[in-house]
N, CA and C atoms as a LAMMPS dump frame, in Angstrom:
ITEM: TIMESTEP
0
ITEM: NUMBER OF ATOMS
285
ITEM: BOX BOUNDS ff ff ff
-5.0000000000000000e+02 5.0000000000000000e+02
-5.0000000000000000e+02 5.0000000000000000e+02
-5.0000000000000000e+02 5.0000000000000000e+02
ITEM: ATOMS id mol type element x y z
1 1 1 N -14.461 9.279 -4.111
2 1 2 C -12.512 8.392 -4.796
3 1 3 C -13.055 7.303 -4.197
4 2 1 N -11.52 6.598 -4.98
5 2 2 C -12.341 5.029 -5.436
6 2 3 C -10.158 4.75 -4.736
7 3 1 N -10.671 3.725 -3.988
8 3 2 C -8.709 2.703 -3.639
9 3 3 C -8.701 1.837 -4.239
10 4 1 N -7.207 2.409 -5.416
11 4 2 C -6.47 2.031 -6.169
12 4 3 C -6.287 0.337 -5.855
13 5 1 N -6.618 -0.001 -4.274
14 5 2 C -6.318 -1.285 -4.109
15 5 3 C -7.24 -2.473 -3.846
16 6 1 N -8.009 -1.624 -2.996
17 6 2 C -9.322 -2.545 -2.51
18 6 3 C -10.566 -2.081 -3.138
19 7 1 N -10.752 -1.198 -4.185
20 7 2 C -12.044 -0.404 -4.757
21 7 3 C -12.718 0.141 -3.768
22 8 1 N -12.569 0.236 -2.717
23 8 2 C -13.23 0.461 -1.64
24 8 3 C -14.044 2.37 -2.327
25 9 1 N -15.095 3.028 -2.362
26 9 2 C -15.251 4.129 -1.968
27 9 3 C -15.234 5.036 -0.973
28 10 1 N -13.915 6.076 -0.451
29 10 2 C -13.687 6.559 0.972
30 10 3 C -13.674 7.81 0.537
31 11 1 N -14.052 9.056 1.307
32 11 2 C -14.008 10.193 1.339
33 11 3 C -13.051 10.808 1.247
34 12 1 N -11.761 10.351 1.715
35 12 2 C -10.259 10.754 1.708
36 12 3 C -9.235 9.705 1.716
37 13 1 N -7.859 9.424 0.276
38 13 2 C -6.947 9.02 0.109
39 13 3 C -5.669 9.154 0.426
40 14 1 N -5.335 8.612 0.801
41 14 2 C -3.927 8.897 1.095
42 14 3 C -2.887 8.662 -0.62
43 15 1 N -1.764 8.915 -0.577
44 15 2 C -0.746 8.995 -1.549
45 15 3 C 0.478 7.794 -1.329
46 16 1 N 0.139 6.728 -2.037
47 16 2 C 1.467 5.821 -1.576
48 16 3 C 2.832 5.854 -2.906
49 17 1 N 3.529 6.026 -2.862
50 17 2 C 5.148 5.932 -3.563
51 17 3 C 5.48 4.976 -4.145
52 18 1 N 5.196 4.032 -4.955
53 18 2 C 5.467 3.26 -5.762
54 18 3 C 6.59 2.582 -5.77
55 19 1 N 7.82 3.656 -5.04
56 19 2 C 9.148 3.064 -5.058
57 19 3 C 9.37 3.873 -3.586
58 20 1 N 9.652 3.137 -2.102
59 20 2 C 9.909 4.819 -1.234
60 20 3 C 10.174 5.719 -1.315
61 21 1 N 9.755 7.045 -0.776
62 21 2 C 10.606 8.396 -0.646
63 21 3 C 12.351 8.156 -0.907
64 22 1 N 12.158 7.157 0.548
65 22 2 C 13.504 7.45 1.284
66 22 3 C 14.71 6.906 0.011
67 23 1 N 14.07 5.752 -0.394
68 23 2 C 15.16 5.412 -1.698
69 23 3 C 15.431 6.004 -2.646
70 24 1 N 14.867 6.836 -3.083
71 24 2 C 14.063 7.626 -4.119
72 24 3 C 15.432 8.77 -3.336
73 25 1 N 15.511 9.629 -2.351
74 25 2 C 15.659 10.812 -1.491
75 25 3 C 17.4 10.428 -1.665
76 26 1 N 17.847 9.761 -1.295
77 26 2 C 19.113 8.942 -1.056
78 26 3 C 19.724 9.641 -2.513
79 27 1 N 19.26 9.246 -3.503
80 27 2 C 20.109 9.349 -4.869
81 27 3 C 19.545 10.224 -5.4
82 28 1 N 18.602 10.889 -5.02
83 28 2 C 18.843 12.754 -5.531
84 28 3 C 17.805 12.396 -6.553
85 29 1 N 17.053 11.478 -6.608
86 29 2 C 16.347 11.01 -8.16
87 29 3 C 14.777 11.746 -7.687
88 30 1 N 13.753 11.688 -9.029
89 30 2 C 12.673 12.493 -8.273
90 30 3 C 12.002 11.031 -8.361
91 31 1 N 10.424 11.813 -6.849
92 31 2 C 10.18 10.377 -6.673
93 31 3 C 9.169 9.769 -7.615
94 32 1 N 8.428 8.948 -6.814
95 32 2 C 8.513 8.35 -8.197
96 32 3 C 6.624 8.141 -8.213
97 33 1 N 6.704 7.51 -9.214
98 33 2 C 4.664 7.613 -9.378
99 33 3 C 4.737 7.617 -8.276
100 34 1 N 3.044 7.954 -7.945
101 34 2 C 1.961 7.693 -6.789
102 34 3 C 0.863 6.992 -7.031
103 35 1 N 0.205 6.211 -5.984
104 35 2 C -1.074 5.344 -5.96
105 35 3 C -1.697 5.769 -5.827
106 36 1 N -3.872 6.346 -5.529
107 36 2 C -4.251 7.053 -4.506
108 36 3 C -4.597 5.332 -3.805
109 37 1 N -4.787 5.461 -2.005
110 37 2 C -5.131 4.652 -1.693
111 37 3 C -5.962 4.495 -0.545
112 38 1 N -6.544 4.254 0.19
113 38 2 C -6.963 4.215 1.802
114 38 3 C -6.207 4.123 2.619
115 39 1 N -6.636 4.522 3.743
116 39 2 C -5.824 4.696 5.255
117 39 3 C -5.226 3.518 5.161
118 40 1 N -6.79 2.561 5.166
119 40 2 C -6.377 1.047 5.825
120 40 3 C -5.482 0.157 5.257
121 41 1 N -5.506 0.187 3.418
122 41 2 C -4.702 -0.632 2.56
123 41 3 C -3.032 0.159 2.442
124 42 1 N -3.364 1.639 3.026
125 42 2 C -1.6 1.739 3.298
126 42 3 C -0.687 1.86 4.505
127 43 1 N -1.998 1.305 5.803
128 43 2 C -0.975 1.279 6.797
129 43 3 C -0.744 -0.584 6.338
130 44 1 N -1.354 -1.018 5.805
131 44 2 C -0.714 -2.31 5.508
132 44 3 C -0.486 -2.98 4.709
133 45 1 N -0.088 -2.097 3.522
134 45 2 C 1.35 -2.377 3.536
135 45 3 C 2.835 -1.404 3.495
136 46 1 N 2.498 -0.702 4.537
137 46 2 C 3.58 -0.752 5.956
138 46 3 C 3.89 -1.432 7.109
139 47 1 N 2.85 -2.479 6.703
140 47 2 C 3.022 -3.459 8.047
141 47 3 C 3.232 -4.438 7.999
142 48 1 N 3.219 -4.84 6.252
143 48 2 C 3.815 -5.829 5.953
144 48 3 C 4.994 -6.203 4.813
145 49 1 N 5.456 -5.03 4.897
146 49 2 C 6.903 -4.748 4.216
147 49 3 C 7.756 -3.693 4.132
148 50 1 N 8.399 -4.141 4.249
149 50 2 C 9.649 -2.743 4.646
150 50 3 C 9.869 -2.325 3.177
151 51 1 N 10.432 -1.224 3.537
152 51 2 C 10.964 -0.524 2.416
153 51 3 C 11.57 -1.179 1.547
154 52 1 N 12.892 -2 1.445
155 52 2 C 13.589 -2.296 0.749
156 52 3 C 12.853 -3.301 -0.608
157 53 1 N 11.99 -4.158 0.451
158 53 2 C 10.555 -4.904 -0.502
159 53 3 C 10.327 -4.044 -1.731
160 54 1 N 9.163 -2.929 -0.984
161 54 2 C 8.437 -2.252 -1.416
162 54 3 C 9.264 -2.047 -2.982
163 55 1 N 10.487 -1.306 -2.866
164 55 2 C 11.346 -1.039 -3.916
165 55 3 C 11.156 -1.962 -4.311
166 56 1 N 11.936 -2.701 -4.504
167 56 2 C 12.604 -4.257 -5.605
168 56 3 C 11.088 -5.146 -6.413
169 57 1 N 10.27 -5.414 -5.287
170 57 2 C 9.684 -6.133 -5.425
171 57 3 C 8.157 -6.05 -5.908
172 58 1 N 7.426 -5.267 -5.597
173 58 2 C 6.483 -3.814 -4.961
174 58 3 C 5.912 -3.65 -5.698
175 59 1 N 6.584 -2.079 -6.726
176 59 2 C 6.667 -0.786 -7.138
177 59 3 C 5.323 -1.169 -8.074
178 60 1 N 4.605 -1.724 -8.196
179 60 2 C 3.603 -1.407 -9.368
180 60 3 C 2.375 -1.607 -8.378
181 61 1 N 1.191 -1.482 -9.567
182 61 2 C -0.054 -1.158 -8.541
183 61 3 C -0.885 -2.966 -8.85
184 62 1 N -0.217 -2.979 -10.263
185 62 2 C -0.028 -4.388 -10.264
186 62 3 C 0.719 -5.482 -9.121
187 63 1 N 1.431 -5.536 -8.686
188 63 2 C 2.152 -6.145 -8.462
189 63 3 C 1.74 -6.522 -6.527
190 64 1 N 1.109 -5.405 -6.572
191 64 2 C 1.051 -5.059 -5.188
192 64 3 C -0.88 -5.911 -5.543
193 65 1 N -1.252 -6.004 -5.883
194 65 2 C -3.16 -6.381 -6.549
195 65 3 C -2.583 -8.217 -6.088
196 66 1 N -1.268 -8.599 -6.993
197 66 2 C -0.812 -9.671 -6.338
198 66 3 C -0.467 -9.885 -5.495
199 67 1 N 0.057 -9.448 -4.484
200 67 2 C 1.286 -10.648 -3.463
201 67 3 C 0.342 -11.061 -3.022
202 68 1 N -0.075 -12.373 -2.519
203 68 2 C -0.449 -12.923 -1.941
204 68 3 C -1.323 -12.746 -0.556
205 69 1 N -0.238 -12.151 -0.167
206 69 2 C -0.493 -11.395 1.323
207 69 3 C -1.695 -11.059 1.411
208 70 1 N -1.42 -9.404 0.51
209 70 2 C -1.796 -8.064 0.448
210 70 3 C -3.3 -8.486 -0.36
211 71 1 N -3.821 -10.173 -1.1
212 71 2 C -5.157 -10.092 -1.747
213 71 3 C -5.523 -10.688 -0.259
214 72 1 N -4.726 -11.653 0.84
215 72 2 C -6.106 -11.68 2.276
216 72 3 C -6.786 -11.154 2.049
217 73 1 N -5.622 -10.067 2.526
218 73 2 C -6.181 -8.516 3.053
219 73 3 C -6.913 -7.699 2.466
220 74 1 N -6.936 -7.794 1.186
221 74 2 C -7.473 -7.018 0.327
222 74 3 C -9.047 -7.364 0.247
223 75 1 N -9.512 -8.607 0.09
224 75 2 C -10.625 -9.262 -0.158
225 75 3 C -11.225 -9.225 1.448
226 76 1 N -10.038 -9.715 2.414
227 76 2 C -11.032 -8.759 3.509
228 76 3 C -11.359 -7.504 3.737
229 77 1 N -10.666 -6.444 3.774
230 77 2 C -11.252 -5.082 3.607
231 77 3 C -12.641 -4.794 2.619
232 78 1 N -12.848 -5.116 1.341
233 78 2 C -13.578 -4.847 0.967
234 78 3 C -14.797 -5.099 1.311
235 79 1 N -15.194 -6.271 2.129
236 79 2 C -16.558 -6.282 2.793
237 79 3 C -16.499 -5.296 4.132
238 80 1 N -15.288 -4.49 4.733
239 80 2 C -15.289 -3.743 6.17
240 80 3 C -16.313 -2.365 5.49
241 81 1 N -16.807 -1.942 6.305
242 81 2 C -17.419 -0.63 6.17
243 81 3 C -16.633 -0.204 6.47
244 82 1 N -16.841 1.955 5.265
245 82 2 C -16.078 2.539 5.027
246 82 3 C -15.581 3.85 6.556
247 83 1 N -16.905 3.549 7.062
248 83 2 C -16.196 4.689 8.011
249 83 3 C -15.633 3.398 9.721
250 84 1 N -14.963 2.479 9.355
251 84 2 C -14.946 2.038 10.425
252 84 3 C -13.208 1.894 10.217
253 85 1 N -12.599 2.373 11.692
254 85 2 C -11.275 2.301 11.441
255 85 3 C -9.96 0.714 11.89
256 86 1 N -10.189 0.327 10.619
257 86 2 C -9.007 -0.509 10.169
258 86 3 C -8.25 -0.906 11.227
259 87 1 N -7.247 -1.996 11.629
260 87 2 C -6.434 -1.875 12.793
261 87 3 C -5.741 -2.875 11.511
262 88 1 N -4.394 -2.439 11.763
263 88 2 C -4.342 -3.504 10.679
264 88 3 C -2.781 -4.474 11.075
265 89 1 N -2.599 -5.505 11.083
266 89 2 C -1.516 -6.576 11.358
267 89 3 C -0.882 -6.956 10.385
268 90 1 N 0.508 -7.107 10.991
269 90 2 C 1.634 -8.148 10.142
270 90 3 C 2.766 -7.722 10.471
271 91 1 N 3.7 -8.64 9.69
272 91 2 C 5.608 -8.339 10.337
273 91 3 C 6.243 -8.001 9.065
274 92 1 N 6.642 -7.104 8.986
275 92 2 C 7.475 -6.823 7.557
276 92 3 C 8.291 -7.822 6.999
277 93 1 N 8.065 -8.287 5.874
278 93 2 C 9.035 -9.253 4.877
279 93 3 C 10.5 -9.177 5.176
280 94 1 N 11.716 -9.957 5.474
281 94 2 C 13.065 -9.341 5.129
282 94 3 C 12.857 -9.635 3.64
283 95 1 N 13.954 -9.089 3.649
284 95 2 C 14.547 -9.325 2.127
285 95 3 C 15.855 -9.89 1.576
């Protein structure tokens, strides 16, 4: 299985909601589409950005891939071994 952000081949992927569940649940809307990404990319997204920013600004795979902060992480993570647990760092973006 291939991560839709870093393109690494992984044994397991997680589903990332392009619009956070809390935003759709609050409005009684159906959950948003998801992308399949590795655990490291998923944790990095949520360590860098708050749900409001994700819902409004980074709600497609293209927007995520084009975000400058995430691009730095993606170019780095592509070089890491897939069996290594990655520690993510970052702070939530203010909206």
